[in-house]
C-alpha positions as CSV (number, residue, x, y, z in Angstrom):
1,X,122.4,-111.5,-126.2
2,X,123.3,-109.8,-123.4
3,X,121.9,-110.5,-119.9
4,X,119.1,-107.1,-120.7
5,X,117.9,-108.9,-123.7
6,X,117.8,-112.2,-122.2
7,X,115.8,-110.4,-119.1
8,X,113.8,-108.8,-121.4
9,X,112.9,-112.0,-123.6
10,X,112.0,-114.1,-120.6
11,X,109.7,-111.0,-119.2
12,X,108.0,-110.9,-122.8
13,X,107.3,-114.7,-122.8
14,X,106.0,-114.6,-119.4
15,X,103.5,-111.7,-120.2
16,X,102.8,-113.4,-123.4
17,X,102.1,-117.1,-121.4
18,X,99.5,-114.8,-119.1
19,X,97.7,-113.2,-122.0
20,X,97.3,-116.6,-123.2
21,X,95.9,-118.0,-120.4
22,X,93.4,-115.4,-119.2
23,X,92.4,-114.7,-123.2
24,X,88.9,-115.2,-122.3
25,X,88.6,-114.0,-118.3
26,X,86.3,-111.0,-118.5
27,X,87.2,-107.9,-118.7
28,X,87.6,-106.1,-115.5
29,X,85.0,-103.5,-114.5
30,X,87.5,-100.9,-113.6
31,X,88.6,-101.2,-117.6
32,X,85.3,-101.1,-118.6
33,X,84.5,-98.1,-116.6
34,X,87.1,-96.4,-117.8
35,X,86.5,-96.9,-121.4
36,X,82.7,-96.0,-121.3
37,X,83.0,-93.0,-119.4
38,X,84.1,-89.9,-121.8
39,X,85.2,-86.8,-120.7
40,X,81.9,-85.1,-119.6
41,X,83.4,-82.4,-117.8
42,X,83.6,-81.4,-114.4
43,X,82.0,-83.8,-112.1
44,X,79.9,-83.1,-109.0
45,X,80.4,-85.1,-105.8
46,X,77.3,-87.1,-104.4
47,X,77.4,-88.6,-100.7
48,X,75.3,-91.6,-99.0
49,X,74.9,-93.1,-95.7
50,X,76.1,-96.9,-95.8
51,X,76.3,-98.6,-92.5
52,X,79.9,-100.1,-91.6
53,X,79.2,-103.7,-93.0
54,X,77.9,-102.3,-96.2
55,X,81.0,-100.2,-96.4
56,X,83.1,-102.9,-95.9
57,X,82.0,-104.9,-98.1
58,X,81.9,-102.4,-101.2
59,X,85.9,-101.6,-100.1
60,X,86.3,-105.7,-99.7
61,X,84.8,-105.3,-103.5
62,X,86.7,-102.4,-104.4
63,X,89.9,-104.2,-103.4
64,X,89.4,-107.6,-105.0
65,X,89.0,-105.7,-108.5
66,X,91.9,-103.3,-108.2
67,X,89.9,-100.2,-108.2
68,X,88.6,-97.2,-105.6
69,X,85.2,-98.0,-104.0
70,X,83.9,-94.6,-105.5
71,X,84.9,-96.1,-108.7
72,X,83.3,-99.3,-108.3
73,X,80.2,-97.2,-106.7
74,X,79.7,-94.7,-109.8
75,X,80.0,-97.8,-112.1
76,X,77.1,-99.3,-110.9
77,X,75.6,-96.4,-110.8
78,X,76.1,-95.2,-114.1
79,X,75.3,-99.2,-115.5
80,X,72.0,-98.6,-113.6
81,X,70.8,-95.5,-114.9
82,X,71.7,-96.7,-118.4
83,X,69.9,-99.6,-118.2
84,X,66.9,-97.5,-116.8
85,X,67.2,-95.5,-119.8
86,X,67.9,-98.4,-122.4
87,X,65.1,-100.5,-120.8
88,X,65.5,-104.5,-119.8
89,X,65.9,-105.2,-123.5
90,X,69.1,-103.8,-124.4
91,X,71.5,-106.7,-124.9
92,X,74.6,-104.8,-123.8
93,X,73.1,-104.1,-120.3
94,X,71.8,-107.7,-119.9
95,X,75.5,-109.1,-120.8
96,X,76.9,-106.8,-118.3
97,X,74.2,-108.2,-115.7
98,X,75.3,-111.3,-116.8
99,X,79.0,-110.6,-116.6
100,X,78.6,-109.2,-113.0
101,X,76.6,-112.1,-112.0
102,X,79.0,-114.5,-113.2
103,X,81.4,-112.8,-111.5
104,X,79.6,-113.6,-108.1
105,X,79.2,-117.0,-108.8
106,X,82.5,-117.8,-109.5
107,X,83.7,-116.1,-106.1
108,X,81.0,-117.8,-104.2
109,X,82.0,-121.3,-106.1
110,X,86.0,-120.4,-105.2
111,X,85.2,-119.9,-101.3
């Protein structure tokens, strides 16, 4: 094997090890938001006001999840609209809420 082959094998082994170690972790919200949002055509801008502490909290959460703050908030709004439309008995919506609550609890326990 050449040096490039050895490096590639090492990288593949590292990725496989990481994938196995994190196989039961929840799917990041950023991946879910992209998967659930089909190309719906042109978007419309919507603005809202937050106080500085609220904005900082949103930005910190977004940074933790590796997504822009607008993507995080848009995902919250889309999920809430779906929940309102489907009703509280929708299993997928209940699981989404539960996953969010578990993620928040993990952060609280870790800190």
